[in-house]
PDB file of all heavy atoms in Angstrom:
ATOM      1  N   MET A   1      94.257  94.113 105.933  1.00  0.00           N
ATOM      2  CA  MET A   1      94.549  95.541 105.937  1.00  0.00           C
ATOM      3  C   MET A   1      93.344  96.301 106.376  1.00  0.00           C
ATOM      4  O   MET A   1      92.275  96.122 105.887  1.00  0.00           O
ATOM      5  CB  MET A   1      94.874  95.914 104.499  1.00  0.00           C
ATOM      6  CG  MET A   1      95.083  97.432 104.376  1.00  0.00           C
ATOM      7  SD  MET A   1      95.416  98.011 102.653  1.00  0.00           S
ATOM      8  CE  MET A   1      96.871  97.183 102.292  1.00  0.00           C
ATOM      9  N   HIS A   2      93.591  97.100 107.399  1.00  0.00           N
ATOM     10  CA  HIS A   2      92.493  98.006 107.945  1.00  0.00           C
ATOM     11  C   HIS A   2      92.343  99.228 106.974  1.00  0.00           C
ATOM     12  O   HIS A   2      93.407  99.888 106.692  1.00  0.00           O
ATOM     13  CB  HIS A   2      92.765  98.428 109.269  1.00  0.00           C
ATOM     14  CG  HIS A   2      91.911  99.525 109.791  1.00  0.00           C
ATOM     15  ND1 HIS A   2      90.663  99.281 110.244  1.00  0.00           N
ATOM     16  CD2 HIS A   2      92.063 100.871 109.819  1.00  0.00           C
ATOM     17  CE1 HIS A   2      90.108 100.462 110.509  1.00  0.00           C
ATOM     18  NE2 HIS A   2      90.923 101.400 110.307  1.00  0.00           N
ATOM     19  N   VAL A   3      91.186  99.466 106.444  1.00  0.00           N
ATOM     20  CA  VAL A   3      90.954 100.693 105.652  1.00  0.00           C
ATOM     21  C   VAL A   3      89.892 101.491 106.445  1.00  0.00           C
ATOM     22  O   VAL A   3      88.875 101.072 106.676  1.00  0.00           O
ATOM     23  CB  VAL A   3      90.433 100.306 104.249  1.00  0.00           C
ATOM     24  CG1 VAL A   3      90.138 101.569 103.490  1.00  0.00           C
ATOM     25  CG2 VAL A   3      91.422  99.397 103.521  1.00  0.00           C
ATOM     26  N   PRO A   4      90.331 102.733 106.785  1.00  0.00           N
ATOM     27  CA  PRO A   4      89.417 103.576 107.605  1.00  0.00           C
ATOM     28  C   PRO A   4      88.243 104.103 106.786  1.00  0.00           C
ATOM     29  O   PRO A   4      88.264 104.067 105.562  1.00  0.00           O
ATOM     30  CB  PRO A   4      90.379 104.719 108.006  1.00  0.00           C
ATOM     31  CG  PRO A   4      91.425 104.795 107.049  1.00  0.00           C
ATOM     32  CD  PRO A   4      91.634 103.341 106.652  1.00  0.00           C
ATOM     33  N   PHE A   5      87.385 104.726 107.505  1.00  0.00           N
ATOM     34  CA  PHE A   5      86.299 105.475 106.839  1.00  0.00           C
ATOM     35  C   PHE A   5      86.786 106.626 106.035  1.00  0.00           C
ATOM     36  O   PHE A   5      87.877 107.211 106.374  1.00  0.00           O
ATOM     37  CB  PHE A   5      85.305 106.047 107.832  1.00  0.00           C
ATOM     38  CG  PHE A   5      84.498 104.981 108.559  1.00  0.00           C
ATOM     39  CD1 PHE A   5      84.711 104.766 109.941  1.00  0.00           C
ATOM     40  CD2 PHE A   5      83.459 104.295 107.986  1.00  0.00           C
ATOM     41  CE1 PHE A   5      83.960 103.852 110.667  1.00  0.00           C
ATOM     42  CE2 PHE A   5      82.697 103.461 108.645  1.00  0.00           C
ATOM     43  CZ  PHE A   5      82.957 103.128 109.994  1.00  0.00           C
ATOM     44  N   ILE A   6      86.100 107.007 104.950  1.00  0.00           N
ATOM     45  CA  ILE A   6      86.411 108.319 104.330  1.00  0.00           C
ATOM     46  C   ILE A   6      85.709 109.359 105.069  1.00  0.00           C
ATOM     47  O   ILE A   6      84.650 109.047 105.693  1.00  0.00           O
ATOM     48  CB  ILE A   6      86.124 108.314 102.803  1.00  0.00           C
ATOM     49  CG1 ILE A   6      84.638 108.024 102.517  1.00  0.00           C
ATOM     50  CG2 ILE A   6      86.983 107.372 102.049  1.00  0.00           C
ATOM     51  CD1 ILE A   6      84.279 108.222 101.076  1.00  0.00           C
ATOM     52  N   THR A   7      86.133 110.557 104.987  1.00  0.00           N
ATOM     53  CA  THR A   7      85.577 111.624 105.850  1.00  0.00           C
ATOM     54  C   THR A   7      84.133 111.790 105.667  1.00  0.00           C
ATOM     55  O   THR A   7      83.367 111.922 106.700  1.00  0.00           O
ATOM     56  CB  THR A   7      86.318 112.988 105.500  1.00  0.00           C
ATOM     57  OG1 THR A   7      87.746 112.776 105.650  1.00  0.00           O
ATOM     58  CG2 THR A   7      85.977 114.062 106.419  1.00  0.00           C
ATOM     59  N   SER A   8      83.595 111.691 104.478  1.00  0.00           N
ATOM     60  CA  SER A   8      82.161 111.891 104.296  1.00  0.00           C
ATOM     61  C   SER A   8      81.318 110.744 105.016  1.00  0.00           C
ATOM     62  O   SER A   8      80.124 110.993 105.224  1.00  0.00           O
ATOM     63  CB  SER A   8      81.836 111.968 102.825  1.00  0.00           C
ATOM     64  OG  SER A   8      82.103 110.670 102.201  1.00  0.00           O
ATOM     65  N   GLN A   9      81.899 109.623 105.291  1.00  0.00           N
ATOM     66  CA  GLN A   9      81.175 108.608 105.980  1.00  0.00           C
ATOM     67  C   GLN A   9      80.950 108.874 107.474  1.00  0.00           C
ATOM     68  O   GLN A   9      80.150 108.189 108.092  1.00  0.00           O
ATOM     69  CB  GLN A   9      81.893 107.308 105.790  1.00  0.00           C
ATOM     70  CG  GLN A   9      81.850 106.755 104.410  1.00  0.00           C
ATOM     71  CD  GLN A   9      82.625 105.455 104.255  1.00  0.00           C
ATOM     72  OE1 GLN A   9      83.787 105.422 104.595  1.00  0.00           O
ATOM     73  NE2 GLN A   9      81.969 104.364 103.814  1.00  0.00           N
ATOM     74  N   VAL A  10      81.744 109.756 108.090  1.00  0.00           N
ATOM     75  CA  VAL A  10      81.626 109.975 109.524  1.00  0.00           C
ATOM     76  C   VAL A  10      80.994 111.257 109.978  1.00  0.00           C
ATOM     77  O   VAL A  10      80.890 111.571 111.156  1.00  0.00           O
ATOM     78  CB  VAL A  10      83.008 109.812 110.198  1.00  0.00           C
ATOM     79  CG1 VAL A  10      83.635 108.478 109.876  1.00  0.00           C
ATOM     80  CG2 VAL A  10      83.998 110.927 109.754  1.00  0.00           C
ATOM     81  N   ILE A  11      80.599 112.076 109.045  1.00  0.00           N
ATOM     82  CA  ILE A  11      80.068 113.381 109.369  1.00  0.00           C
ATOM     83  C   ILE A  11      78.937 113.339 110.359  1.00  0.00           C
ATOM     84  O   ILE A  11      78.848 114.030 111.333  1.00  0.00           O
ATOM     85  CB  ILE A  11      79.720 114.115 108.047  1.00  0.00           C
ATOM     86  CG1 ILE A  11      80.843 114.519 107.310  1.00  0.00           C
ATOM     87  CG2 ILE A  11      78.827 115.348 108.457  1.00  0.00           C
ATOM     88  CD1 ILE A  11      80.651 115.165 105.964  1.00  0.00           C
ATOM     89  N   ASN A  12      77.961 112.422 110.114  1.00  0.00           N
ATOM     90  CA  ASN A  12      76.804 112.329 111.007  1.00  0.00           C
ATOM     91  C   ASN A  12      76.883 111.195 112.046  1.00  0.00           C
ATOM     92  O   ASN A  12      75.941 110.839 112.721  1.00  0.00           O
ATOM     93  CB  ASN A  12      75.503 112.185 110.216  1.00  0.00           C
ATOM     94  CG  ASN A  12      75.214 113.403 109.362  1.00  0.00           C
ATOM     95  OD1 ASN A  12      75.461 114.490 109.734  1.00  0.00           O
ATOM     96  ND2 ASN A  12      74.858 113.055 108.102  1.00  0.00           N
ATOM     97  N   ARG A  13      78.142 110.709 112.192  1.00  0.00           N
ATOM     98  CA  ARG A  13      78.265 109.549 113.118  1.00  0.00           C
ATOM     99  C   ARG A  13      78.623 110.082 114.536  1.00  0.00           C
ATOM    100  O   ARG A  13      79.389 110.957 114.770  1.00  0.00           O
ATOM    101  CB  ARG A  13      79.453 108.744 112.599  1.00  0.00           C
ATOM    102  CG  ARG A  13      79.534 107.358 113.124  1.00  0.00           C
ATOM    103  CD  ARG A  13      80.692 106.662 112.358  1.00  0.00           C
ATOM    104  NE  ARG A  13      80.904 105.456 112.923  1.00  0.00           N
ATOM    105  CZ  ARG A  13      80.509 104.212 112.445  1.00  0.00           C
ATOM    106  NH1 ARG A  13      79.863 104.262 111.264  1.00  0.00           N
ATOM    107  NH2 ARG A  13      80.689 103.126 113.030  1.00  0.00           N
ATOM    108  N   LYS A  14      77.954 109.501 115.524  1.00  0.00           N
ATOM    109  CA  LYS A  14      78.167 109.905 116.912  1.00  0.00           C
ATOM    110  C   LYS A  14      78.684 108.711 117.743  1.00  0.00           C
ATOM    111  O   LYS A  14      77.952 107.695 117.724  1.00  0.00           O
ATOM    112  CB  LYS A  14      76.879 110.396 117.539  1.00  0.00           C
ATOM    113  CG  LYS A  14      76.275 111.578 116.798  1.00  0.00           C
ATOM    114  CD  LYS A  14      77.033 112.810 116.970  1.00  0.00           C
ATOM    115  CE  LYS A  14      76.258 113.940 116.301  1.00  0.00           C
ATOM    116  NZ  LYS A  14      77.097 114.938 115.660  1.00  0.00           N
ATOM    117  N   PRO A  15      79.828 108.724 118.415  1.00  0.00           N
ATOM    118  CA  PRO A  15      80.874 109.774 118.195  1.00  0.00           C
ATOM    119  C   PRO A  15      81.529 109.627 116.846  1.00  0.00           C
ATOM    120  O   PRO A  15      81.420 108.630 116.212  1.00  0.00           O
ATOM    121  CB  PRO A  15      81.807 109.479 119.321  1.00  0.00           C
ATOM    122  CG  PRO A  15      81.736 108.020 119.517  1.00  0.00           C
ATOM    123  CD  PRO A  15      80.281 107.599 119.237  1.00  0.00           C
ATOM    124  N   ILE A  16      82.060 110.784 116.433  1.00  0.00           N
ATOM    125  CA  ILE A  16      82.772 110.809 115.121  1.00  0.00           C
ATOM    126  C   ILE A  16      83.870 109.827 115.123  1.00  0.00           C
ATOM    127  O   ILE A  16      84.714 109.792 116.054  1.00  0.00           O
ATOM    128  CB  ILE A  16      83.238 112.205 114.793  1.00  0.00           C
ATOM    129  CG1 ILE A  16      82.020 113.204 114.617  1.00  0.00           C
ATOM    130  CG2 ILE A  16      84.072 112.239 113.579  1.00  0.00           C
ATOM    131  CD1 ILE A  16      82.372 114.592 114.412  1.00  0.00           C
ATOM    132  N   ALA A  17      83.887 108.917 114.130  1.00  0.00           N
ATOM    133  CA  ALA A  17      85.006 107.945 114.007  1.00  0.00           C
ATOM    134  C   ALA A  17      86.187 108.561 113.293  1.00  0.00           C
ATOM    135  O   ALA A  17      86.071 109.453 112.501  1.00  0.00           O
ATOM    136  CB  ALA A  17      84.469 106.748 113.288  1.00  0.00           C
ATOM    137  N   PRO A  18      87.391 107.960 113.527  1.00  0.00           N
ATOM    138  CA  PRO A  18      88.588 108.413 112.794  1.00  0.00           C
ATOM    139  C   PRO A  18      88.416 108.172 111.268  1.00  0.00           C
ATOM    140  O   PRO A  18      87.691 107.190 110.874  1.00  0.00           O
ATOM    141  CB  PRO A  18      89.727 107.438 113.294  1.00  0.00           C
ATOM    142  CG  PRO A  18      89.192 107.039 114.630  1.00  0.00           C
ATOM    143  CD  PRO A  18      87.681 106.996 114.490  1.00  0.00           C
ATOM    144  N   SER A  19      88.874 109.045 110.486  1.00  0.00           N
ATOM    145  CA  SER A  19      88.771 108.914 109.065  1.00  0.00           C
ATOM    146  C   SER A  19      89.978 109.565 108.338  1.00  0.00           C
ATOM    147  O   SER A  19      90.787 110.241 108.865  1.00  0.00           O
ATOM    148  CB  SER A  19      87.488 109.592 108.601  1.00  0.00           C
ATOM    149  OG  SER A  19      87.594 111.050 108.776  1.00  0.00           O
ATOM    150  N   LEU A  20      90.065 109.266 107.058  1.00  0.00           N
ATOM    151  CA  LEU A  20      91.080 109.797 106.219  1.00  0.00           C
ATOM    152  C   LEU A  20      90.368 110.246 104.852  1.00  0.00           C
ATOM    153  O   LEU A  20      89.298 109.707 104.498  1.00  0.00           O
ATOM    154  CB  LEU A  20      92.223 108.824 105.755  1.00  0.00           C
ATOM    155  CG  LEU A  20      93.133 108.457 106.899  1.00  0.00           C
ATOM    156  CD1 LEU A  20      93.990 107.237 106.496  1.00  0.00           C
ATOM    157  CD2 LEU A  20      93.964 109.579 107.365  1.00  0.00           C
ATOM    158  N   SER A  21      90.949 111.147 104.146  1.00  0.00           N
ATOM    159  CA  SER A  21      90.458 111.454 102.796  1.00  0.00           C
ATOM    160  C   SER A  21      90.677 110.283 101.878  1.00  0.00           C
ATOM    161  O   SER A  21      91.536 109.410 102.084  1.00  0.00           O
ATOM    162  CB  SER A  21      91.156 112.702 102.243  1.00  0.00           C
ATOM    163  OG  SER A  21      92.485 112.417 101.881  1.00  0.00           O
ATOM    164  N   LEU A  22      89.881 110.191 100.774  1.00  0.00           N
ATOM    165  CA  LEU A  22      90.118 109.132  99.833  1.00  0.00           C
ATOM    166  C   LEU A  22      91.455 109.173  99.227  1.00  0.00           C
ATOM    167  O   LEU A  22      92.065 108.098  99.077  1.00  0.00           O
ATOM    168  CB  LEU A  22      88.963 109.209  98.706  1.00  0.00           C
ATOM    169  CG  LEU A  22      88.999 108.201  97.640  1.00  0.00           C
ATOM    170  CD1 LEU A  22      88.862 106.738  98.348  1.00  0.00           C
ATOM    171  CD2 LEU A  22      87.954 108.350  96.703  1.00  0.00           C
ATOM    172  N   GLU A  23      91.968 110.278  99.003  1.00  0.00           N
ATOM    173  CA  GLU A  23      93.370 110.489  98.471  1.00  0.00           C
ATOM    174  C   GLU A  23      94.367 109.810  99.422  1.00  0.00           C
ATOM    175  O   GLU A  23      95.338 109.097  98.960  1.00  0.00           O
ATOM    176  CB  GLU A  23      93.616 111.942  98.178  1.00  0.00           C
ATOM    177  CG  GLU A  23      95.011 112.147  97.561  1.00  0.00           C
ATOM    178  CD  GLU A  23      95.298 113.635  97.330  1.00  0.00           C
ATOM    179  OE1 GLU A  23      94.355 114.401  96.951  1.00  0.00           O
ATOM    180  OE2 GLU A  23      96.427 114.028  97.531  1.00  0.00           O
ATOM    181  N   GLN A  24      94.210 110.087 100.708  1.00  0.00           N
ATOM    182  CA  GLN A  24      95.183 109.529 101.660  1.00  0.00           C
ATOM    183  C   GLN A  24      95.082 108.023 101.731  1.00  0.00           C
ATOM    184  O   GLN A  24      96.085 107.339 101.821  1.00  0.00           O
ATOM    185  CB  GLN A  24      94.934 110.121 103.085  1.00  0.00           C
ATOM    186  CG  GLN A  24      95.319 111.553 103.209  1.00  0.00           C
ATOM    187  CD  GLN A  24      94.813 112.155 104.486  1.00  0.00           C
ATOM    188  OE1 GLN A  24      93.682 111.910 104.844  1.00  0.00           O
ATOM    189  NE2 GLN A  24      95.676 112.920 105.137  1.00  0.00           N
ATOM    190  N   ILE A  25      93.835 107.514 101.626  1.00  0.00           N
ATOM    191  CA  ILE A  25      93.664 106.034 101.690  1.00  0.00           C
ATOM    192  C   ILE A  25      94.319 105.435 100.439  1.00  0.00           C
ATOM    193  O   ILE A  25      94.943 104.430 100.544  1.00  0.00           O
ATOM    194  CB  ILE A  25      92.164 105.708 101.785  1.00  0.00           C
ATOM    195  CG1 ILE A  25      91.602 106.145 103.133  1.00  0.00           C
ATOM    196  CG2 ILE A  25      91.936 104.174 101.538  1.00  0.00           C
ATOM    197  CD1 ILE A  25      90.078 106.072 103.228  1.00  0.00           C
ATOM    198  N   VAL A  26      94.091 105.996  99.258  1.00  0.00           N
ATOM    199  CA  VAL A  26      94.619 105.467  97.973  1.00  0.00           C
ATOM    200  C   VAL A  26      96.194 105.500  98.126  1.00  0.00           C
ATOM    201  O   VAL A  26      96.861 104.554  97.744  1.00  0.00           O
ATOM    202  CB  VAL A  26      94.147 106.287  96.822  1.00  0.00           C
ATOM    203  CG1 VAL A  26      94.949 105.950  95.600  1.00  0.00           C
ATOM    204  CG2 VAL A  26      92.697 105.985  96.561  1.00  0.00           C
ATOM    205  N   THR A  27      96.775 106.566  98.629  1.00  0.00           N
ATOM    206  CA  THR A  27      98.216 106.667  98.742  1.00  0.00           C
ATOM    207  C   THR A  27      98.739 105.603  99.653  1.00  0.00           C
ATOM    208  O   THR A  27      99.744 104.948  99.362  1.00  0.00           O
ATOM    209  CB  THR A  27      98.661 108.053  99.301  1.00  0.00           C
ATOM    210  OG1 THR A  27      98.147 109.052  98.336  1.00  0.00           O
ATOM    211  CG2 THR A  27     100.065 108.195  99.525  1.00  0.00           C
ATOM    212  N   GLY A  28      98.046 105.312 100.736  1.00  0.00           N
ATOM    213  CA  GLY A  28      98.483 104.300 101.696  1.00  0.00           C
ATOM    214  C   GLY A  28      98.385 102.907 101.062  1.00  0.00           C
ATOM    215  O   GLY A  28      99.361 102.102 101.205  1.00  0.00           O
ATOM    216  N   ILE A  29      97.274 102.582 100.416  1.00  0.00           N
ATOM    217  CA  ILE A  29      97.195 101.267  99.665  1.00  0.00           C
ATOM    218  C   ILE A  29      98.227 101.095  98.677  1.00  0.00           C
ATOM    219  O   ILE A  29      98.816 100.030  98.469  1.00  0.00           O
ATOM    220  CB  ILE A  29      95.775 101.084  99.197  1.00  0.00           C
ATOM    221  CG1 ILE A  29      94.812 101.070 100.372  1.00  0.00           C
ATOM    222  CG2 ILE A  29      95.643  99.833  98.295  1.00  0.00           C
ATOM    223  CD1 ILE A  29      93.353 100.942  99.914  1.00  0.00           C
ATOM    224  N   GLU A  30      98.508 102.163  97.834  1.00  0.00           N
ATOM    225  CA  GLU A  30      99.536 102.061  96.804  1.00  0.00           C
ATOM    226  C   GLU A  30     100.896 101.794  97.421  1.00  0.00           C
ATOM    227  O   GLU A  30     101.729 100.976  96.884  1.00  0.00           O
ATOM    228  CB  GLU A  30      99.565 103.370  95.991  1.00  0.00           C
ATOM    229  CG  GLU A  30      98.393 103.510  95.072  1.00  0.00           C
ATOM    230  CD  GLU A  30      98.363 104.833  94.362  1.00  0.00           C
ATOM    231  OE1 GLU A  30      99.011 105.850  94.824  1.00  0.00           O
ATOM    232  OE2 GLU A  30      97.621 104.944  93.371  1.00  0.00           O
ATOM    233  N   ALA A  31     101.216 102.465  98.576  1.00  0.00           N
ATOM    234  CA  ALA A  31     102.492 102.204  99.200  1.00  0.00           C
ATOM    235  C   ALA A  31     102.590 100.812  99.766  1.00  0.00           C
ATOM    236  O   ALA A  31     103.659 100.152  99.708  1.00  0.00           O
ATOM    237  CB  ALA A  31     102.625 103.237 100.355  1.00  0.00           C
ATOM    238  N   ALA A  32     101.437 100.259 100.286  1.00  0.00           N
ATOM    239  CA  ALA A  32     101.536  98.926 100.777  1.00  0.00           C
ATOM    240  C   ALA A  32     101.715  97.898  99.641  1.00  0.00           C
ATOM    241  O   ALA A  32     102.489  96.984  99.819  1.00  0.00           O
ATOM    242  CB  ALA A  32     100.133  98.625 101.514  1.00  0.00           C
ATOM    243  N   VAL A  33     101.027  98.123  98.583  1.00  0.00           N
ATOM    244  CA  VAL A  33     101.213  97.195  97.469  1.00  0.00           C
ATOM    245  C   VAL A  33     102.638  97.305  96.828  1.00  0.00           C
ATOM    246  O   VAL A  33     103.221  96.231  96.595  1.00  0.00           O
ATOM    247  CB  VAL A  33     100.166  97.482  96.255  1.00  0.00           C
ATOM    248  CG1 VAL A  33     100.469  96.749  95.057  1.00  0.00           C
ATOM    249  CG2 VAL A  33      98.755  97.185  96.787  1.00  0.00           C
ATOM    250  N   LYS A  34     103.231  98.447  96.815  1.00  0.00           N
ATOM    251  CA  LYS A  34     104.580  98.651  96.333  1.00  0.00           C
ATOM    252  C   LYS A  34     105.481  97.836  97.308  1.00  0.00           C
ATOM    253  O   LYS A  34     106.452  97.184  96.859  1.00  0.00           O
ATOM    254  CB  LYS A  34     104.943 100.132  96.264  1.00  0.00           C
ATOM    255  CG  LYS A  34     106.305 100.350  95.706  1.00  0.00           C
ATOM    256  CD  LYS A  34     106.611 101.798  95.630  1.00  0.00           C
ATOM    257  CE  LYS A  34     108.032 102.045  95.165  1.00  0.00           C
ATOM    258  NZ  LYS A  34     108.683 103.242  95.552  1.00  0.00           N
ATOM    259  N   ALA A  35     105.332  98.068  98.577  1.00  0.00           N
ATOM    260  CA  ALA A  35     106.197  97.346  99.548  1.00  0.00           C
ATOM    261  C   ALA A  35     106.130  95.888  99.486  1.00  0.00           C
ATOM    262  O   ALA A  35     107.106  95.081  99.608  1.00  0.00           O
ATOM    263  CB  ALA A  35     105.838  97.823 100.932  1.00  0.00           C
ATOM    264  N   ILE A  36     104.889  95.334  99.217  1.00  0.00           N
ATOM    265  CA  ILE A  36     104.730  93.929  99.094  1.00  0.00           C
ATOM    266  C   ILE A  36     105.542  93.421  97.882  1.00  0.00           C
ATOM    267  O   ILE A  36     106.148  92.395  97.923  1.00  0.00           O
ATOM    268  CB  ILE A  36     103.257  93.564  98.939  1.00  0.00           C
ATOM    269  CG1 ILE A  36     102.506  93.761 100.267  1.00  0.00           C
ATOM    270  CG2 ILE A  36     103.003  92.088  98.485  1.00  0.00           C
ATOM    271  CD1 ILE A  36     100.982  93.798 100.156  1.00  0.00           C
ATOM    272  N   GLY A  37     105.520  94.117  96.787  1.00  0.00           N
ATOM    273  CA  GLY A  37     106.204  93.803  95.580  1.00  0.00           C
ATOM    274  C   GLY A  37     107.685  93.857  95.667  1.00  0.00           C
ATOM    275  O   GLY A  37     108.413  93.122  95.027  1.00  0.00           O
ATOM    276  N   GLU A  38     108.163  94.726  96.572  1.00  0.00           N
ATOM    277  CA  GLU A  38     109.658  94.840  96.741  1.00  0.00           C
ATOM    278  C   GLU A  38     110.273  94.058  97.806  1.00  0.00           C
ATOM    279  O   GLU A  38     111.529  94.009  97.888  1.00  0.00           O
ATOM    280  CB  GLU A  38     109.853  96.398  97.049  1.00  0.00           C
ATOM    281  CG  GLU A  38     109.547  97.307  95.941  1.00  0.00           C
ATOM    282  CD  GLU A  38     109.682  98.766  96.329  1.00  0.00           C
ATOM    283  OE1 GLU A  38     109.926  99.115  97.487  1.00  0.00           O
ATOM    284  OE2 GLU A  38     109.623  99.701  95.341  1.00  0.00           O
ATOM    285  N   ASN A  39     109.496  93.403  98.612  1.00  0.00           N
ATOM    286  CA  ASN A  39     110.048  92.624  99.709  1.00  0.00           C
ATOM    287  C   ASN A  39     109.653  91.131  99.668  1.00  0.00           C
ATOM    288  O   ASN A  39     108.451  90.866  99.526  1.00  0.00           O
ATOM    289  CB  ASN A  39     109.623  93.217 101.082  1.00  0.00           C
ATOM    290  CG  ASN A  39     110.159  94.670 101.291  1.00  0.00           C
ATOM    291  OD1 ASN A  39     111.281  94.793 101.528  1.00  0.00           O
ATOM    292  ND2 ASN A  39     109.269  95.639 100.987  1.00  0.00           N
ATOM    293  N   GLN A  40     110.603  90.302  99.806  1.00  0.00           N
ATOM    294  CA  GLN A  40     110.393  88.888  99.674  1.00  0.00           C
ATOM    295  C   GLN A  40     109.942  88.285 101.071  1.00  0.00           C
ATOM    296  O   GLN A  40     109.259  87.258 101.112  1.00  0.00           O
ATOM    297  CB  GLN A  40     111.652  88.103  99.278  1.00  0.00           C
ATOM    298  CG  GLN A  40     112.068  88.521  97.820  1.00  0.00           C
ATOM    299  CD  GLN A  40     111.041  88.023  96.770  1.00  0.00           C
ATOM    300  OE1 GLN A  40     110.501  86.941  96.881  1.00  0.00           O
ATOM    301  NE2 GLN A  40     110.751  88.928  95.856  1.00  0.00           N
ATOM    302  N   GLU A  41     110.377  88.878 102.165  1.00  0.00           N
ATOM    303  CA  GLU A  41     109.993  88.363 103.533  1.00  0.00           C
ATOM    304  C   GLU A  41     109.339  89.340 104.261  1.00  0.00           C
ATOM    305  O   GLU A  41     109.419  90.542 104.190  1.00  0.00           O
ATOM    306  CB  GLU A  41     111.381  87.985 104.234  1.00  0.00           C
ATOM    307  CG  GLU A  41     112.110  86.800 103.634  1.00  0.00           C
ATOM    308  CD  GLU A  41     113.317  86.383 104.469  1.00  0.00           C
ATOM    309  OE1 GLU A  41     113.166  86.522 105.706  1.00  0.00           O
ATOM    310  OE2 GLU A  41     114.261  85.957 103.930  1.00  0.00           O
ATOM    311  N   ASP A  42     108.390  88.823 105.201  1.00  0.00           N
ATOM    312  CA  ASP A  42     107.654  89.665 106.038  1.00  0.00           C
ATOM    313  C   ASP A  42     108.494  89.938 107.323  1.00  0.00           C
ATOM    314  O   ASP A  42     109.307  89.057 107.742  1.00  0.00           O
ATOM    315  CB  ASP A  42     106.356  88.986 106.399  1.00  0.00           C
ATOM    316  CG  ASP A  42     105.285  89.966 106.968  1.00  0.00           C
ATOM    317  OD1 ASP A  42     105.525  91.098 107.037  1.00  0.00           O
ATOM    318  OD2 ASP A  42     104.187  89.435 107.333  1.00  0.00           O
ATOM    319  N   ILE A  43     108.267  91.024 107.952  1.00  0.00           N
ATOM    320  CA  ILE A  43     108.864  91.356 109.252  1.00  0.00           C
ATOM    321  C   ILE A  43     108.057  90.561 110.312  1.00  0.00           C
ATOM    322  O   ILE A  43     106.839  90.714 110.389  1.00  0.00           O
ATOM    323  CB  ILE A  43     108.751  92.849 109.610  1.00  0.00           C
ATOM    324  CG1 ILE A  43     109.630  93.614 108.542  1.00  0.00           C
ATOM    325  CG2 ILE A  43     109.312  93.100 110.953  1.00  0.00           C
ATOM    326  CD1 ILE A  43     109.407  95.163 108.605  1.00  0.00           C
ATOM    327  N   LYS A  44     108.709  89.761 111.038  1.00  0.00           N
ATOM    328  CA  LYS A  44     108.098  88.951 112.190  1.00  0.00           C
ATOM    329  C   LYS A  44     108.149  89.719 113.455  1.00  0.00           C
ATOM    330  O   LYS A  44     109.312  89.700 114.097  1.00  0.00           O
ATOM    331  CB  LYS A  44     108.659  87.589 112.222  1.00  0.00           C
ATOM    332  CG  LYS A  44     108.454  86.809 111.017  1.00  0.00           C
ATOM    333  CD  LYS A  44     109.060  85.487 111.083  1.00  0.00           C
ATOM    334  CE  LYS A  44     108.665  84.561 109.854  1.00  0.00           C
ATOM    335  NZ  LYS A  44     108.823  85.127 108.604  1.00  0.00           N
ATOM    336  N   THR A  45     107.065  90.352 113.880  1.00  0.00           N
ATOM    337  CA  THR A  45     107.072  91.205 115.103  1.00  0.00           C
ATOM    338  C   THR A  45     105.607  91.179 115.687  1.00  0.00           C
ATOM    339  O   THR A  45     104.638  90.958 114.908  1.00  0.00           O
ATOM    340  CB  THR A  45     107.542  92.583 114.855  1.00  0.00           C
ATOM    341  OG1 THR A  45     107.596  93.363 116.080  1.00  0.00           O
ATOM    342  CG2 THR A  45     106.622  93.282 113.828  1.00  0.00           C
ATOM    343  N   VAL A  46     105.556  91.425 116.951  1.00  0.00           N
ATOM    344  CA  VAL A  46     104.251  91.508 117.659  1.00  0.00           C
ATOM    345  C   VAL A  46     104.021  92.944 117.918  1.00  0.00           C
ATOM    346  O   VAL A  46     104.881  93.657 118.549  1.00  0.00           O
ATOM    347  CB  VAL A  46     104.271  90.672 118.919  1.00  0.00           C
ATOM    348  CG1 VAL A  46     102.968  90.827 119.667  1.00  0.00           C
ATOM    349  CG2 VAL A  46     104.539  89.199 118.622  1.00  0.00           C
ATOM    350  N   GLU A  47     102.906  93.475 117.524  1.00  0.00           N
ATOM    351  CA  GLU A  47     102.573  94.918 117.760  1.00  0.00           C
ATOM    352  C   GLU A  47     101.214  94.959 118.369  1.00  0.00           C
ATOM    353  O   GLU A  47     100.380  94.069 118.369  1.00  0.00           O
ATOM    354  CB  GLU A  47     102.523  95.612 116.394  1.00  0.00           C
ATOM    355  CG  GLU A  47     103.943  95.582 115.680  1.00  0.00           C
ATOM    356  CD  GLU A  47     105.033  96.314 116.407  1.00  0.00           C
ATOM    357  OE1 GLU A  47     104.740  97.307 117.155  1.00  0.00           O
ATOM    358  OE2 GLU A  47     106.207  95.927 116.184  1.00  0.00           O
ATOM    359  N   GLY A  48     100.874  96.106 118.938  1.00  0.00           N
ATOM    360  CA  GLY A  48      99.578  96.348 119.466  1.00  0.00           C
ATOM    361  C   GLY A  48      99.362  95.724 120.798  1.00  0.00           C
ATOM    362  O   GLY A  48     100.291  95.312 121.489  1.00  0.00           O
ATOM    363  N   GLN A  49      98.133  95.622 121.233  1.00  0.00           N
ATOM    364  CA  GLN A  49      97.784  95.018 122.495  1.00  0.00           C
ATOM    365  C   GLN A  49      96.472  94.243 122.446  1.00  0.00           C
ATOM    366  O   GLN A  49      95.729  94.528 121.510  1.00  0.00           O
ATOM    367  CB  GLN A  49      97.733  96.041 123.620  1.00  0.00           C
ATOM    368  CG  GLN A  49      96.545  97.022 123.479  1.00  0.00           C
ATOM    369  CD  GLN A  49      96.614  98.055 124.574  1.00  0.00           C
ATOM    370  OE1 GLN A  49      97.620  98.601 124.852  1.00  0.00           O
ATOM    371  NE2 GLN A  49      95.489  98.356 125.184  1.00  0.00           N
ATOM    372  N   THR A  50      96.223  93.392 123.240  1.00  0.00           N
ATOM    373  CA  THR A  50      94.980  92.668 123.276  1.00  0.00           C
ATOM    374  C   THR A  50      94.117  93.388 124.463  1.00  0.00           C
ATOM    375  O   THR A  50      94.673  93.954 125.294  1.00  0.00           O
ATOM    376  CB  THR A  50      95.205  91.183 123.676  1.00  0.00           C
ATOM    377  OG1 THR A  50      95.767  91.010 124.942  1.00  0.00           O
ATOM    378  CG2 THR A  50      95.892  90.499 122.584  1.00  0.00           C
ATOM    379  N   HIS A  51      92.785  93.082 124.336  1.00  0.00           N
ATOM    380  CA  HIS A  51      91.917  93.745 125.315  1.00  0.00           C
ATOM    381  C   HIS A  51      91.594  92.773 126.444  1.00  0.00           C
ATOM    382  O   HIS A  51      91.497  91.773 126.454  1.00  0.00           O
ATOM    383  CB  HIS A  51      90.644  94.145 124.592  1.00  0.00           C
ATOM    384  CG  HIS A  51      90.925  95.154 123.518  1.00  0.00           C
ATOM    385  ND1 HIS A  51      91.180  96.481 123.690  1.00  0.00           N
ATOM    386  CD2 HIS A  51      91.021  94.971 122.175  1.00  0.00           C
ATOM    387  CE1 HIS A  51      91.375  97.076 122.619  1.00  0.00           C
ATOM    388  NE2 HIS A  51      91.260  96.168 121.586  1.00  0.00           N
TER     389      HIS A  51
END
């Protein structure tokens, strides 16, 4: 699971990296854990791209 920086971690970063508030990160992790508990099978799909 990719967890982004919290906003305070990127203030002095050049260039500024993407970030979320701690509350948004917690909400996302809670939703992921809930989904894991509610689903027996994983979705088999290819996403993203390679470089």
